[in-house]
N, C-alpha and C positions, 0 to 999 in steps of 0.2 A: 750525579750523585755527590752529596756533600761528604766531606771527611770529618773525622772526629779529632779534636785537639783538647784533651782533658788530662789534668794532672791532679793527683790527690797526695798530699803530704801530711805526715804527723811528725813533728820534730821540735827541736829547741833552738831558740834564737842564739846566734853566735855573738851578737852585740846588740846594744840598744838600737831601735829603729832610727834611721836618718830621715828626718822630716823636712820637706821643702814646701814652701807655699809659692805657687806660680803667680805671675802677674795678674792672672784672672781670678786669683783667690782660691783656686783649687789646690788641695793638699795632696802630696804624694809621699808615701813612706817606702823606704828600701831597707832590707836587712838580709843577712845571710841566715839560712835555716839549715841545721844539721839533722840528717836522718841517720840512724844507726841500724846496722844489720849484724846479727850475731850468728855464727855458725861454728861447727867443729872443724878444725884444720886437720891435715893429714896425720899429725902427731896426736890427735884426740883432744888437744887443748882448745878451749873456746877462743875464737878470734872475733874481734869487733872491727867492723869496717864502717867508717863515717863518710858519708857523701854530703857535699855542700851544695846548696841551691840558693840562688839569688831571687828573693821574693819582692814584688812591687805591688803596693796597694794604693788605690786612688780614692779620693773624696772621703765619704763617711768611714770607710774601712781604714783609711790612713789616719783619720782623727781618732778612731778607736785604738789603733796601734800606738799613736802618740800618747794617749791617755793611760793605757793599761799595760803595754808590753815593755819588758826590759830584757836585758841579756839573761838567758837561761829560761825564759818563759816557754812553756810548752803550748803549741798551737796546732790546730788542724786547718789546713789551707786547701781549698779547691780552686783551680784556675786553669789557665792555658799556657802553653809555651809560646814565647814571642822572642824573636831574634832582632836585635837592633844593630845597625851598622853606623860607624862614624869614622872620621879620619883623625889620627893622632897628630901631635905637633910636627912630626916629620913627614906628614902627608900619606902615611900608610893606612890602608883600610883595616879597621878593627871591627870585630863582631863580639857580641855577648848575647847569651840566651838566658832569659829570665822567666820566672813564673809570675804571670799577672793574675793575682788572686781576685776571685769574685765571691768567695765564701771564706769567712774567717771565724773560727770557733776557738774560744779559750778552753783549754783542757784542764790544766792544773791551776792552783792558786798562784799567788806571786811567788817567785823564787825565794827560798829560805836563805837570807843573807848570812846565817850562822853556819851554813853548810861549808864543808871543805870542798876543794875542787874548783873547777873553773866556772861553775854556775854562780858562785858567790863573788860579788865585787868585780874587780878587773877594770882595765882601762878601755876606752872606746876603740882602741886599735887592736885589742886582744880578741882574736876570733877563734880561739880554741873551742872545741866542742865541749858542752857541759857534760859532766859525768852522768851516765845513765845506768840504772841498776841492771844487772844481768838477770834475765828471766828465763834462764835455760831450763828450769824445772817446770815451767808453764807451757813449754812448746808442745803443740798437738801432734808432733811427729817424732 
């Protein structure tokens, strides 16, 4: 019996995609994606929890990411979890788990560069989560 390895994410890019072209000419895009969860804490105040995911896109999806995505873009990604292993410069085994996307949908328009908060501008090394509106009044429970 086969297993299931499926991930569905809706979130905002933490920085512009890092695009590489391999010797074979195939493009790969990598970027951090922030998903946000809102809930009421013990004190009754709304709490926001941000989870960061590393997304990898190959070939035509990487080309779309290069052309259309920037820091703060909201995207829907479907894919699978994949763990890579490598050795660091000291010979230690290192692991990273990434989401290899096979579906990429653009959800919003381009980020509004006049917005305040981390979705507007910022350096390539700034990976703070873009400000997301609180939708506590729209929760179904």
